[in-house]
C-alpha positions in Angstrom: -134.0 -119.6 -109.6 -131.9 -117.8 -107.0 -133.0 -117.6 -103.4 -135.3 -114.8 -102.5 -133.9 -112.9 -99.4 -135.7 -113.6 -96.1 -136.9 -110.0 -95.9 -139.1 -110.6 -98.9 -139.2 -108.9 -102.3 -138.4 -105.2 -102.8 -141.7 -103.4 -103.4 -141.8 -100.1 -105.2 -144.7 -97.8 -105.9 -144.4 -95.4 -108.8 -146.3 -92.1 -108.8 -146.5 -91.0 -112.4 -147.3 -87.3 -112.8 -148.7 -85.8 -115.9 -146.1 -85.6 -118.8 -143.6 -87.5 -116.7 -140.2 -88.1 -118.2 -139.9 -91.5 -119.8 -136.2 -92.3 -119.6 -135.7 -92.2 -115.8 -138.9 -94.1 -115.3 -137.9 -96.8 -117.8 -134.3 -97.0 -116.5 -135.5 -97.4 -112.9 -138.2 -99.9 -113.5 -136.1 -102.0 -115.9 -133.5 -102.4 -113.3 -136.2 -103.8 -111.0 -137.5 -106.1 -113.7 -134.1 -107.5 -114.5 -133.2 -108.1 -110.8 -136.6 -109.6 -110.1 -136.3 -112.8 -112.0 -133.9 -115.2 -113.7 -133.4 -115.1 -117.4 -135.6 -112.6 -119.2 -139.0 -113.8 -117.9 -139.8 -110.5 -116.0 -141.8 -112.2 -113.3 -142.2 -110.0 -110.2 -140.4 -112.4 -107.8 -137.6 -110.5 -106.0 -139.1 -107.1 -106.9 -142.6 -105.9 -107.1 -143.7 -102.6 -108.8 -146.9 -100.8 -109.1 -147.8 -97.9 -111.4 -150.1 -95.3 -109.9 -151.9 -92.1 -110.9 -154.3 -89.9 -109.0 -157.4 -91.5 -110.5 -156.0 -94.7 -111.9 -156.0 -93.2 -115.4 -153.2 -94.0 -117.9 -150.1 -91.9 -117.5 -149.0 -89.8 -120.4 -145.3 -89.1 -120.7 -143.6 -86.0 -122.0 -142.9 -87.7 -125.3 -146.5 -88.8 -125.7 -146.1 -92.4 -124.9 -148.6 -93.7 -122.3 -148.3 -96.2 -119.5 -151.3 -98.4 -118.7 -152.8 -99.9 -116.7 -152.2 -97.8 -113.7 -153.9 -98.1 -110.3 -155.2 -95.3 -108.0 -153.0 -94.6 -105.0 -152.5 -97.7 -102.8 -151.8 -97.8 -99.1 -148.2 -96.5 -98.7 -147.4 -99.2 -96.3 -147.4 -101.7 -99.2 -144.2 -100.3 -100.5 -140.5 -100.1 -99.4 -140.1 -97.0 -101.5 -142.5 -94.6 -103.4 -140.9 -93.1 -106.5 -142.4 -89.9 -107.9 -141.5 -89.0 -111.5 -142.2 -85.5 -112.7 -142.4 -84.1 -116.1 -142.2 -80.9 -118.1 -142.0 -77.9 -115.8 -144.6 -75.3 -116.7 -145.8 -73.0 -113.9 -149.1 -72.7 -115.7 -149.8 -76.4 -115.2 -151.9 -77.0 -112.1 -150.3 -79.2 -109.4 -151.7 -82.7 -108.9 -153.1 -82.0 -105.4 -154.2 -85.6 -105.0 -150.7 -86.8 -105.7 -149.2 -84.2 -103.3 -151.5 -85.3 -100.5 -150.6 -88.9 -101.2 -146.9 -88.1 -100.9 -147.5 -86.4 -97.5 -149.5 -89.4 -96.4 -146.6 -91.7 -97.4 -144.1 -89.4 -95.5 -146.3 -89.6 -92.4 -146.3 -93.4 -92.7 -142.5 -93.4 -92.7 -142.1 -94.7 -96.3 -139.0 -93.4 -98.0 -139.7 -91.1 -101.0 -137.7 -91.0 -104.1 -137.8 -88.0 -106.4 -136.7 -88.8 -109.9 -135.9 -86.1 -112.4 -138.4 -83.3 -111.8 -140.3 -85.5 -109.3 -138.3 -83.6 -106.7 -140.4 -80.5 -107.5 -143.4 -82.4 -106.4 -141.7 -83.3 -103.1 -140.9 -79.6 -102.6 -144.5 -78.6 -103.4 -145.7 -81.2 -100.9 -143.5 -79.4 -98.3 -141.4 -82.6 -97.7 -137.9 -81.2 -98.5 -137.6 -78.4 -95.9 -134.0 -78.1 -94.7 -132.8 -80.8 -97.0 -130.5 -80.8 -100.0 -132.1 -82.1 -103.2 -130.4 -83.4 -106.3 -131.6 -81.8 -109.5 -130.3 -81.8 -113.1 -128.1 -78.9 -114.1 -130.8 -78.2 -116.7 -133.4 -77.5 -114.0 -131.1 -75.9 -111.4 -132.1 -72.3 -112.3 -135.8 -73.3 -112.5 -135.7 -74.6 -109.0 -134.0 -71.6 -107.5 -136.5 -69.3 -109.2 -139.6 -71.2 -108.2 -138.4 -72.3 -104.8 -135.7 -69.9 -103.6 -135.5 -71.5 -100.1 -134.4 -74.9 -101.5 -130.9 -76.3 -101.5 -130.4 -77.7 -105.1 -127.4 -79.8 -105.8 -126.4 -80.2 -109.5 -122.9 -81.6 -109.4 -123.8 -85.2 -108.6 -126.1 -87.9 -109.8 -128.3 -88.6 -106.7 -128.5 -87.9 -103.0 -129.5 -90.5 -100.3 -130.8 -88.5 -97.4 -132.4 -91.4 -95.5 -136.1 -91.3 -96.1 -135.7 -88.8 -99.0 -133.7 -89.8 -102.1 -133.4 -87.5 -105.0 -131.9 -88.1 -108.5 -131.0 -85.8 -111.4 -132.9 -88.2 -113.7 -132.0 -89.5 -117.1 -129.7 -92.5 -117.1 -128.8 -91.8 -113.5 -132.1 -93.4 -112.5 -130.5 -96.7 -113.3 -127.6 -96.0 -110.9 -130.0 -95.1 -108.1 -132.1 -98.2 -108.8 -129.0 -100.4 -108.7 -127.9 -98.7 -105.5 -131.2 -99.7 -103.9 -131.2 -103.2 -105.4 -127.7 -103.8 -104.0 -128.9 -102.6 -100.6 -131.9 -104.9 -100.4 -131.0 -107.8 -102.7 -127.2 -107.9 -102.9 -124.5 -106.7 -105.3 -124.8 -109.6 -107.7 -128.3 -108.7 -108.7 -127.4 -105.0 -109.0 -124.6 -105.9 -111.3 -126.7 -108.3 -113.3 -129.4 -105.7 -114.1 -126.8 -103.1 -115.2 -124.8 -105.6 -117.3 -127.9 -106.6 -119.2 -128.7 -103.0 -119.8 -125.1 -102.7 -121.2 -124.0 -100.4 -118.4 -120.5 -101.3 -117.1 -121.1 -100.6 -113.5 -123.1 -98.5 -111.1 -122.0 -94.9 -110.6 -121.9 -93.6 -107.1 -124.3 -90.8 -106.1 -121.3 -88.5 -105.8 -120.3 -89.1 -109.5 -120.4 -85.7 -111.3 -123.2 -84.9 -113.7 -122.0 -84.5 -117.3 -121.0 -81.0 -118.3 -123.9 -79.4 -120.1 -122.3 -76.4 -121.8 -118.9 -77.1 -123.1 -118.8 -79.1 -126.3 -115.6 -81.1 -126.3 -113.7 -83.0 -123.6 -111.8 -81.1 -121.0 -109.2 -83.2 -119.3 -108.2 -80.8 -116.5 -110.4 -81.7 -113.5 -109.8 -78.3 -111.8 -111.0 -76.5 -114.9 -114.0 -78.8 -115.2 -115.0 -78.1 -111.7 -114.7 -74.4 -112.2 -116.8 -74.5 -115.4 -119.6 -76.5 -113.5 -119.8 -73.6 -111.0 -119.9 -71.0 -113.8 -122.7 -72.9 -115.5 -124.8 -73.0 -112.3 -124.5 -69.2 -111.9 -125.2 -67.9 -115.4 -127.3 -65.1 -113.9 -124.5 -63.6 -111.9 -120.9 -62.7 -112.1 -118.8 -65.0 -109.8 -115.5 -63.3 -109.0 -112.4 -65.2 -109.9 -111.4 -65.1 -106.2 -114.6 -66.8 -105.2 -114.4 -69.3 -108.0 -110.8 -70.2 -107.0 -111.8 -70.6 -103.4 -114.7 -72.9 -104.3 -112.4 -75.2 -106.3 -109.6 -75.1 -103.7 -106.9 -73.2 -105.5 -105.5 -69.6 -106.0 -106.7 -67.1 -108.5 -103.3 -67.1 -110.3 -103.2 -70.9 -110.5 -106.8 -71.1 -111.8 -106.2 -68.5 -114.5 -103.1 -70.3 -115.6 -104.9 -73.6 -115.9 -107.7 -72.0 -117.9 -105.3 -70.5 -120.4 -103.4 -73.8 -120.7 -106.5 -75.8 -121.2 -108.9 -73.4 -123.1 -106.7 -70.5 -124.3 -108.9 -68.0 -122.5 -109.1 -66.5 -119.0 -111.9 -67.6 -116.6 -113.4 -64.1 -116.9 -113.6 -64.3 -120.7 -115.0 -67.8 -120.6 -117.7 -66.8 -118.1 -118.6 -63.7 -120.1 -118.8 -65.5 -123.4 -120.9 -68.2 -121.8 -123.4 -65.7 -120.4 -123.6 -63.9 -123.8 -124.2 -67.2 -125.5 -127.1 -67.8 -123.1 -128.4 -64.3 -124.1 -128.4 -65.4 -127.7 -130.6 -68.4 -126.9 -133.0 -66.2 -124.8 -133.3 -63.8 -127.7 -134.2 -66.6 -130.1 -136.6 -68.6 -127.9 -138.2 -66.3 -125.4 -140.2 -63.1 -125.5 -138.3 -61.5 -122.6 -137.2 -57.9 -123.1 -133.6 -57.1 -123.8 -133.3 -55.5 -120.3 -134.7 -58.7 -118.7 -132.3 -60.8 -120.7 -129.3 -58.7 -119.8 -130.2 -59.1 -116.1 -130.8 -62.8 -116.4 -127.3 -63.2 -118.0 -125.7 -61.3 -115.1 -124.9 -58.0 -116.7 -125.2 -54.8 -114.6 -127.4 -52.9 -117.0 -128.8 -53.0 -120.6 -126.0 -50.7 -122.0 -123.3 -53.0 -120.7 -125.0 -56.1 -122.0 -125.6 -54.5 -125.4 -122.1 -53.3 -125.7 -120.5 -56.7 -124.9 -123.0 -58.4 -127.1 -122.2 -56.3 -130.1 -118.5 -56.7 -129.5 -118.9 -60.5 -129.5 -121.5 -61.0 -132.3 -121.1 -57.9 -134.5 -124.7 -57.0 -134.0 -126.9 -55.6 -131.3 -129.4 -57.7 -129.3 -132.2 -56.1 -131.2 -130.7 -56.9 -134.5 -130.1 -60.5 -133.3 -133.8 -60.8 -132.3 -135.0 -59.5 -135.7 -132.7 -61.9 -137.4 -134.0 -64.8 -135.3 -137.5 -64.2 -136.8 -136.3 -64.7 -140.3 -137.2 -68.1 -141.9 -133.6 -69.2 -142.7 -132.2 -68.0 -139.4 -129.8 -70.5 -137.6 -131.0 -71.7 -134.3 -128.6 -71.9 -131.4 -128.4 -73.8 -128.2 -127.0 -72.1 -125.1 -125.9 -75.3 -123.6 -123.2 -75.9 -126.1 -120.2 -73.7 -126.4 -117.4 -74.7 -128.7 -114.0 -74.3 -127.2 -110.8 -74.8 -129.1 -107.7 -75.5 -127.1 -104.6 -73.5 -128.1 
């Protein structure tokens, strides 16, 4: 067995909120497990972890799997980090006020807090992210801005280390953050060990970009990829080409040329088609009015939205919604747009 560092084992407390997401939880805790012991014996030697819920009840994940046993909230001073993992975002769900109070207590005690996946929403609700950037998945970027307009969501990287607040987009990136903390406390060799056993080649830095959510197909041009990421994060508004070019550090003419060479379309058409595709999804899966959908997709008025929609899909939004209710209607996903290079 290797030598345990003089500072003692790394101790992590997990706050599992109702319908928490299973993958980031499993990725994070399995990194701890594999770094904690030699072989595959899973003894909590170099790392300790504790699963907690507000009343010590079992924790039910978003996929229905349950974690037990769980303890009620322990003294925050027992942990080097407290990791909160959120779940399905539904504003109708009541907040876990006991958990939020515990997170505030931990912050007052100076224990670093980690928000995994939608766990960052709980940190915001606990008023622990004021004036701070927070990493969130591209999938929840709009949800965060709508629910917490004063926040500073970042969706173009995997995680952010802001000292006593660490936030992570979730998913497999939770393993990268766990390895980052393991390397900090226990050394690079153990961080590499846990990732290699999990069949991950190496730890990705926090600044590593999140995967593109919308475009189906690999886009080699980095400048175009960066521009698309910005477009994806602003589906509810029209970002001018001048602003887009400035944000990615180039000229309008150069950006337009790169789009045409890579995708065969202008940035303007790409953005419009993407927003219309999002409108199709909203028509299929929400009860929002056509006026609301047009606004949410960044169109100036309903007439403009309907005109562009019909030009693209050969039917009006009303006809599309009626068709969506038919039993054999094809379902669409707004987060995949097929692009064919010229």
